[in-house]
C-alpha positions as CSV (number, residue, x, y, z in Angstrom):
1,M,17.2,-4.5,-17.2
2,T,15.8,-1.3,-18.5
3,N,13.6,1.0,-16.4
4,I,10.4,-0.1,-18.1
5,R,11.2,-3.8,-17.5
6,I,11.8,-3.1,-13.9
7,I,8.5,-1.2,-13.7
8,L,6.6,-3.9,-15.5
9,F,8.1,-6.6,-13.3
10,L,7.1,-4.6,-10.1
11,L,3.7,-3.8,-11.6
12,T,3.0,-7.5,-12.4
13,G,4.1,-8.6,-8.9
14,T,2.0,-5.8,-7.3
15,L,-1.1,-6.7,-9.3
16,F,-0.6,-10.5,-8.7
17,F,-0.3,-10.2,-4.9
18,F,-3.1,-7.6,-4.7
19,L,-5.4,-10.1,-6.5
20,V,-4.1,-13.0,-4.3
21,L,-4.8,-11.0,-1.1
22,R,-8.3,-10.0,-2.3
23,F,-9.2,-13.6,-3.3
24,Q,-7.6,-15.3,-0.2
25,G,-9.0,-12.7,2.2
26,K,-12.6,-12.6,0.8
27,Q,-13.9,-14.8,3.6
28,L,-12.6,-12.3,6.2
29,Q,-15.5,-9.9,5.3
30,T,-17.9,-10.2,8.2
31,P,-20.4,-7.7,9.8
32,S,-17.6,-6.7,12.2
33,S,-15.1,-6.4,9.4
34,P,-16.9,-5.3,6.3
35,A,-13.7,-4.5,4.5
36,G,-12.0,-7.7,5.5
37,I,-8.4,-7.4,6.6
38,V,-8.5,-3.6,5.9
39,S,-11.1,-3.3,8.7
40,F,-8.6,-5.0,11.0
41,E,-5.8,-2.7,9.9
42,L,-7.8,0.4,10.7
43,A,-9.7,-0.8,13.8
44,G,-8.1,1.7,16.1
45,T,-9.5,0.3,19.4
46,A,-8.9,-2.8,21.4
47,Q,-12.7,-3.4,21.4
48,E,-13.0,-3.4,17.6
49,T,-9.9,-5.6,17.3
50,S,-11.4,-8.0,19.8
51,Q,-14.8,-8.1,18.0
52,M,-13.1,-8.9,14.6
53,L,-10.8,-11.6,16.1
54,D,-13.8,-13.2,17.9
55,A,-15.8,-13.3,14.7
56,W,-12.9,-14.9,12.8
57,K,-12.3,-17.4,15.6
58,H,-15.9,-18.5,15.6
59,S,-15.9,-18.9,11.8
60,S,-12.6,-20.8,11.9
61,S,-11.0,-18.1,9.8
62,M,-8.0,-17.3,12.0
63,G,-5.7,-19.3,9.8
64,S,-6.9,-17.2,6.8
65,V,-6.2,-14.0,8.7
66,R,-2.6,-15.1,9.5
67,M,-2.1,-16.3,5.9
68,N,-3.3,-13.0,4.6
69,I,-0.9,-11.1,6.8
70,L,2.0,-13.4,5.6
71,I,1.1,-12.9,2.0
72,D,1.1,-9.2,2.6
73,F,4.7,-9.4,3.6
74,L,5.4,-10.7,0.1
75,F,3.3,-7.9,-1.4
76,I,5.1,-5.0,0.4
77,P,8.4,-5.0,-1.6
78,F,6.5,-5.1,-4.9
79,Y,4.3,-2.1,-4.3
80,A,6.8,-0.1,-2.3
81,L,9.5,-0.5,-4.9
82,L,7.0,0.1,-7.7
83,F,6.0,3.5,-6.3
84,Y,9.6,4.3,-5.5
85,T,10.6,3.6,-9.0
86,L,7.7,5.4,-10.6
87,C,8.0,8.5,-8.5
88,G,11.8,8.6,-9.0
89,S,11.5,8.0,-12.7
90,I,9.0,10.7,-13.1
91,S,10.9,13.2,-10.9
92,V,14.0,13.0,-13.2
93,R,11.9,14.1,-16.1
94,H,10.8,17.3,-14.3
95,H,12.4,20.3,-12.7
96,G,11.9,22.4,-9.6
97,K,9.2,21.6,-7.1
98,A,7.8,18.8,-9.2
99,A,11.1,17.0,-9.3
100,S,11.7,17.5,-5.6
101,L,8.2,16.3,-4.8
102,G,8.9,13.1,-6.8
103,V,12.1,12.4,-4.9
104,L,10.2,13.0,-1.6
105,L,7.3,10.7,-2.6
106,A,9.7,8.0,-3.8
107,F,11.2,8.0,-0.3
108,F,7.7,8.1,1.3
109,S,6.8,5.0,-0.7
110,L,9.6,3.1,1.1
111,I,8.4,4.5,4.4
112,A,4.9,3.2,3.5
113,G,6.4,-0.2,3.1
114,L,8.1,0.0,6.5
115,F,4.8,1.2,8.1
116,D,3.1,-1.9,6.5
117,V,5.7,-4.2,8.0
118,L,5.1,-2.7,11.5
119,E,1.4,-2.8,11.0
120,N,1.6,-6.5,10.0
121,L,3.7,-7.4,13.0
122,L,1.2,-5.8,15.3
123,M,-1.7,-7.5,13.6
124,M,0.0,-10.9,13.7
125,V,0.7,-10.6,17.4
126,A,-2.9,-9.5,18.0
127,T,-4.1,-12.8,16.3
128,Y,-2.5,-14.6,19.2
129,G,-4.4,-12.5,21.7
130,Y,-1.6,-10.0,22.6
131,F,-3.1,-6.6,22.0
132,N,-4.3,-3.6,23.9
133,Q,-5.5,-0.1,23.2
134,V,-2.0,1.2,22.5
135,S,-1.2,-1.6,20.0
136,A,-4.6,-1.1,18.3
137,V,-4.0,2.6,17.9
138,L,-0.5,2.0,16.6
139,T,-1.7,-0.5,14.1
140,A,-4.4,1.9,12.8
141,F,-1.8,4.8,12.7
142,F,0.6,2.8,10.6
143,A,-2.2,1.6,8.3
144,A,-3.6,5.2,7.9
145,A,-0.1,6.6,7.3
146,K,0.7,3.9,4.8
147,F,-2.5,4.4,2.8
148,S,-2.0,8.2,2.9
149,L,1.6,8.1,1.7
150,L,0.6,5.7,-1.1
151,A,-2.3,7.8,-2.1
152,L,0.0,10.8,-2.5
153,S,2.4,8.8,-4.5
154,L,-0.4,7.5,-6.7
155,L,-1.7,11.0,-7.2
156,Y,1.8,12.2,-8.3
157,V,2.1,9.3,-10.7
158,V,-1.3,10.0,-12.3
159,L,-1.0,13.8,-12.4
160,L,2.7,14.1,-13.5
161,G,3.4,10.6,-15.0
162,L,0.4,10.1,-17.1
163,P,1.0,13.2,-19.3
164,L,4.6,12.0,-19.8
165,L,3.3,8.6,-20.9
166,I,0.7,10.1,-23.2
167,K,3.4,12.3,-24.7
168,K,5.7,9.4,-25.3
169,I,3.0,7.2,-26.8
170,T,1.6,9.9,-29.1
171,G,5.1,11.1,-30.0
172,A,4.1,14.7,-29.2
173,S,7.0,17.0,-29.8
174,R,5.7,20.0,-27.9
175,Q,6.9,20.5,-24.3
176,L,4.1,20.0,-21.7
177,P,4.0,22.8,-19.2
178,P,4.7,21.6,-15.6
179,P,1.6,21.4,-13.4
180,A,1.2,24.1,-10.9
181,L,2.0,22.8,-7.4
């Protein structure tokens, strides 16, 4: 498989599972969880966690919560490997700090996937009533760290990868200057 085929495969899987998670988790949006499962991920306190779980129990949505978490386990390898591949692919086309940053962000994409696994495990255990302040804070920490690392990777892909893609599509022969980092 060529690099572009791998990227397209991972992109397709990422988009597919993203849409499945959004569609399947739509009913998880309640007044206590306006962002659905993301509210649960970022709750940060045992009280917020309890409020969301209680609302989902009363609306018979606990099965949907658990299913959403299980689907997310399938989503993780697609998005983590997509960003790993994109950042790595972009980094080899640059020099200096831009290349080093790409390698670091490729690694961080895998760390984001690991954080998501840990977050999911903590959330799944919480759905069975086993949570406290420490587990709620850890869940929120892993979620925030995951989102932050992925946001940095996405920023790198857009700022350094998009110009490369435009250059390739337009067939521009002039060398693009590296962005100031």
